[in-house]
N, C-alpha and C positions, 0 to 999 in steps of 0.2 A: 341501389336497390337493397332493402336491409338482407344481410347475411350472404354479401358476396366475400368470394376468396378464390387465390388463385386457382388457374386451371392446372390440369396436368403438365402440361406443358411449361413447366416453370420459367423457362428462360425467355418466351415469347412476350411474357408480362401480360399476358390478357387476364380477363376476369371474366369468371363464369359461377352463376350461383351453384351453392348448397344446401344441403337441407339443413344443416346444422347450421351453429354462428362458426365466424370464422376462429380458428383454434389457433391463438399466439404463446410461441413455446421460447421461455428465455431461460438463456446458458447463463446461471451464474447472480448470486444475490448481493453483488458489491454495490456501489453507490450506482454505476450504470444501469444493471439489470432491476435495483430495487426500484429506482427514479419512473424507469420503465413500465416496471406492473403497475405502479400507484399512478401513472397518469394516464392508465388503461381503466382506470377504477370506474366510470362513466360508460364506456364504450360498450360495443353491443358485440362483444369478444368474449372468450372465455379464453382466460390466464394459466398456463403452466408454470412455474417455476422450478428449476433443476438447480441444486446446488449439493454439493459432495459435502458439506456439513449444515448442521440446524441453525445456524446462526449469522446474522450481519456484521462485520467489524469494520470496527473505524480505525483502518490501519493506521493512519496519520500521528494515530497514540499508543500506538504498540510499545516504541521506546519506554514508554512512562511503563508499563506493566515489565519489561525486560530492567531497569533499573528501580524497581519494587514502589513506584511513587503511585499508582492505580493496581487495582486486582481485575483479572478478565472481564469480571461480569462488569464492568461500571463504561467497557467501550466496547461491548457485543450486545445483541438482544437478539433472541431469537427469531427466525424468520416468519415463523408460523403466528408471533404475537403483532407482529407488524402489519401483516396481510390477515390477520383474523375477520376484522369487519370488510373484506373487500369479498362481495357475495361471489363475483366471476373469477376468483384467484383459488390456485390450487398449489400447495407446495409440496414437492418430491424430495425427499434426501437421497440421492444416487449419484451415481459417477458415469459423466459418459464418456464412451467408447469409441464415437463416431457418429459421423452423419451422412445419413444418404439425400444428396439433393435431388436425384432425381425421383425417386419416392416420395419424397418430402416427410423423414422419418430421422427421430434422433434415438441413438441406440445407446441404449445405458446397459448400468451391469445385470438388471433388474426385468427391462421390458423395452419394447418399441414403442416411442410417443408420436404420434402424427402430430405434421402441425401445418397450418396455411400460409402464417407469418414464422420466422425464427428471427431471435434478438441474439447476438453471443457476445456475452459480456463475461468470460471467465478469467481476466485480470492476467495478472503475469506474477512469474515467481522469478527466485536466487538466478543470475547467469556468471559463474565461473570463466570465461573465457576460455573455454576448450580443458577445462581441469576441473571436472567434476568432484575429483578428490579431495579436494580443498572444503569443501563442506561438510565433511566430519572434525573439521578444525576449526572452521571459521564460518559458523552460522549465521545466517540472515536473518530478516524479521520481514515474514508475512502472514504469518499465522500465529493465533494465541499458543499453539504447542511451542513454535519456537521463542516467543517471549518469555513460556514461563521456562523454558530449559535453559536459556541464556540468564535469566534472573538467578537460577539456580547458579550456575556457573561463576557467575560475577561476585554473590553472597559468598559460594563455597570457596573461594581465593581467597576471601580475607580471613575465614576461618582456619583455611590450610595455613594461611600465614601465620595464623596466630600460637598454632602448636608447631610446626616445624622450629628444629635447633639449626637448619642448616641456612647461613644466611645468603647465600648465592641461589637456593629457591627460593628463599623469603622474596629475595629481589624479585625472582622471575614471575613469582604469584601476584605481585603487586604491581607488573607493569600490565596494562591494558593497551590494547592495539586495535582501532577502529580503523578499518580500509575502506575509503572511498569518502570523499570530504562534500557529498553533495548534502542537501537538505538531512535523511536521515542519518550520515555520517557525523553531521556537524551537532545533530541535535543528541545521537547518541551519545557522543564523546565529552559534551558538554554536562548532562544527565549523569554519567559514570562519576566524572568530577567534583559535580554538587554533592552525591552520594557519599564520595569519600571523605570529603576536605569539610560538609557540613552535617551530612544525614548522620554518619555513623562514627564521626571521629572523637566521640566521647566512649565509644561501646566496647573499647576492646583495651586490654593492658600491655601485654607483650610487643603491642605492635602501633605504629600510629597512621594509622588510614590516611592522613594528610600527606602522607611520604608515597603516596601509591602514585606511579607515571602512566598517565594516560597521552598517548599518542595517536595521533590524525594522521593518516598517512595518503597521500594523494599524489596520483602517476601525473596530473596536471598541474600547471604554475601558480594556481592558486585555488583557494576553496571556492564554494558557490559560483561554480563557472556560470550558471543560469542567470545570476544577478548582476546588476550593474557593479563596473570595478570598487567603488566607493563604496557600496554596500558589502561586499568579499572582505574589502579593507575593514571596516567596522566590525564585523565579525569575526575575520582575525585578531581584533585586540580584545574581543571581548570574551574569545576564549583564551588567549595567552593569561586575562587577568583571572581566569579561574585556573591555569596552571598547567592547559592543557597545550603539549607539545607538537608543532607541525611537521610533518616530513613531507614538503611538498617535491613535484617534478621526481619522484621516485617512483617505479612499478613496482610492486610485488610479483617473486618470480617463484616463490615456492611459499608453502604453507603446511607447518606438521604441528605435533602435540607438544612442542616446545618454543614455538615462535615462528617468525618469517625470516624470508630472504629477501633483498632488495636487488635491482639491477644493477648497482654500482655496487655489489659481492658486500654489502654489510649485513650482518646477521642481529635480529632484535630477538631475544628471548623476551617470552611471556606466558603466562598461566592464561590469558583468555583474548583470544583472538574475535571480531565481530565486522562480519561482510556487509558492506553500503557500498560497492563500485560499483553495481549493476544490477539491470531484470532482464528478462527474456520472456516473450508472451506466452502463455500456454499451447498444447497442442492444438489449438484450434485451427492453423493453415493446413496442418495433415488432415484432420477432419473434414476441411473442406474441399482439400485439395486445389488451394488456392496462393497463387505467389505472395511469396511474405519477403519484408525487411530483413537486414541483419540482425535485429532483436528477436525476430519469429514473430512480429505483428503482420497480420493480414492485410495487405494494400488493397483499399478500398476505394471506391470514387467518391467524388464531394458531397454526394446524398449519403452517406454513410454505406450504401449499397454495394452487396457481393456483386462483382461485375458479372453480368447474363444471369444473374437470379434477385430479380427485383423484390421479391420477398422476402431475404437474406438481409439482415444487417448485423454487422459487426462494431462493436461500440467499447471506450472506455481503452484499457492498456491493451487491448486484445488488437485492438484498429492502427494501422498508420496511416493517416490521412492530412490532406492538405484541406482546409475548408472551402467555401467561397469564395473568400478574399486572397486564398494562396499562402494562407498561413498555416504551418505544420501544429497542428493540435497535438498538446503535452499530455504526460500520460500522469495528471493530477486529479484530483476527486471534484473540483468544480469542474472540470471537463469533461468526465465521465459521467455527472450529472446531467448537465445541458445534452450529452449524446443522447441519454438514454431516453428525457424528454421528448428530444426530437424525435428520434426514431419511434416512438410509442405514436406521436401527432401525425405522422408521414403513414403508421397504420391505418389511422381513421381516416385521414384525406384519401387515402388509397381506396378504402370501402366505401366512402361518398363516390369515388369516382375522380377524384380531383388529378394533377399531372404531380409528380414528384418535385420537390427542392431541394436545394443544396441546402447543406447546414453550413452555419457561421458561430465560429467560437466565439463567446465574449470572456476575455480576459480581464477579470476582477483584482488579478494582483495576486502577490507573490509573496510570502510568508517562511520564514523560518527563526528557530526559537534555539537560542544557544544556552540560555539558564535563567536562574532568577533574574529577574528585571533585564535580562540581555535578549534580544532579540533583533532582526532586520527586516523591512517590509519595503517592499518596491510597488508603488499603485501608478509607474509611469513617471508624470511630473512630480508626483510626491511620493518621497523617498524619508522613512524613517528609520531609527537604530535606537538601542536601548530599553529605555523604560515604556514610551508609547509604543513601540512596535512589540514589545513583548504583552503590553495590554490588548492593542490589536489581535496577536494570537491567539491569546487566551479565549478571549470574547467569540472570535471566529470559531474555534472549535469546540468551545462548549455549545454553541448554536447549531452545529452543524450534527451533534449526536442524536442519534433516535432516541424519543422517551423522552418525557419530562423527568423520570427517575434518574435515567442516567446523566443529564445534564447539573441536576440539584446535586448528586454524589459527587461528581467531578468537579464541580465548583467547590463545593463544601473542601473536600477533601487539599484542593489547591489553595482554599486559603488556609488552612489548617498546617499543611507544609511552608507557606509562606511565612507564618507568625513564628511555628516552632523550628521550620527546619528540619522536620520527622518525615522518615518514610513510611507510610501507613501498609507497606505490604510485605514487608521482607520476611518471607518463606521460603526456605529451601526444601524442595519436593522433588520428588522423581528419583533416579537412581544413584544420580551424580552426589556421592559427598567421600 
């Protein structure tokens, strides 16, 4: 029957008619939340998207903003613009404080938002393994403010090295340390190396940026642990060709304004630290009063529902889930997009009285870029490295960008950078100077 929604007893999973159309509230406008909203475009529901920011961000390219390759506007689009033509969608820029599961309310700073179905897609943030004080010295990349602040740190380091007459201080300023050798860390280290050794190599008079030292520190035995060993080794060779030095099998035990300390007692002085070693989920588990894994992700059933609450879905980086095939779903953009569409389709099916299904994750491959013409790609039986992998990575990332304008400008800037070795967004902004 049209206009069906969960009864007041959400735990029973029974449906009862309501006067208004079912209300679907989506928390977070990342890949998962936005795809869920768009999949409900023609559904007989009213959709409310709540996000603390007014833009959808293409996080995989944040490191390019941090290294002056792209400007923020090229990888972010206002949420309202994306959903402007979706008549059943409302966008609220607000901060979520809590969720009342029994009363079916989302509590924000400004209001209480009722729902019949809830999709929680609030993503993840940096994890410092109990040392949150390190964030001031080793920032990570999760939002535009992070990227622009880090861009300022990186570019200002070269500027300060240019004016200092203290050789020890100059060496410290020209030492860049990236902590964590997953895809984000590898991409960040490669991008800093390219910036120093090609992008700004001829721009200074008192220093040679090509002498900058870029170190990639990893507690594990190899980089890109989620990739096959052969591709990990290929990526290592490509990084070393760029001049990146690898410090493997060494955990960081301290970070401060002057550098890091390693577990073996060594000290590395550095003017710029970048954190890429781990993430933890948003406070969603606390809001939902639900069990969580070590990373703070809500443990959900294979159908992405919160156990005991069939009208509540948790998706993307916020969810810890094994799909119908028993595969642990990774916290990557393609998985979040699939989960968003699945949750939306399950809501439509529920309204029609159809039984729930379990989510099945489709692995379309794993990609990581190291630098110009350098990348690795894992498609199961097919594995690539070097130029072919870089082309695949480039086209995949341009394709996933929201909006034709973003795709065009990013593609043009990449072509320009490829031909000229120039970085187009080398602006020092903010208070660090």
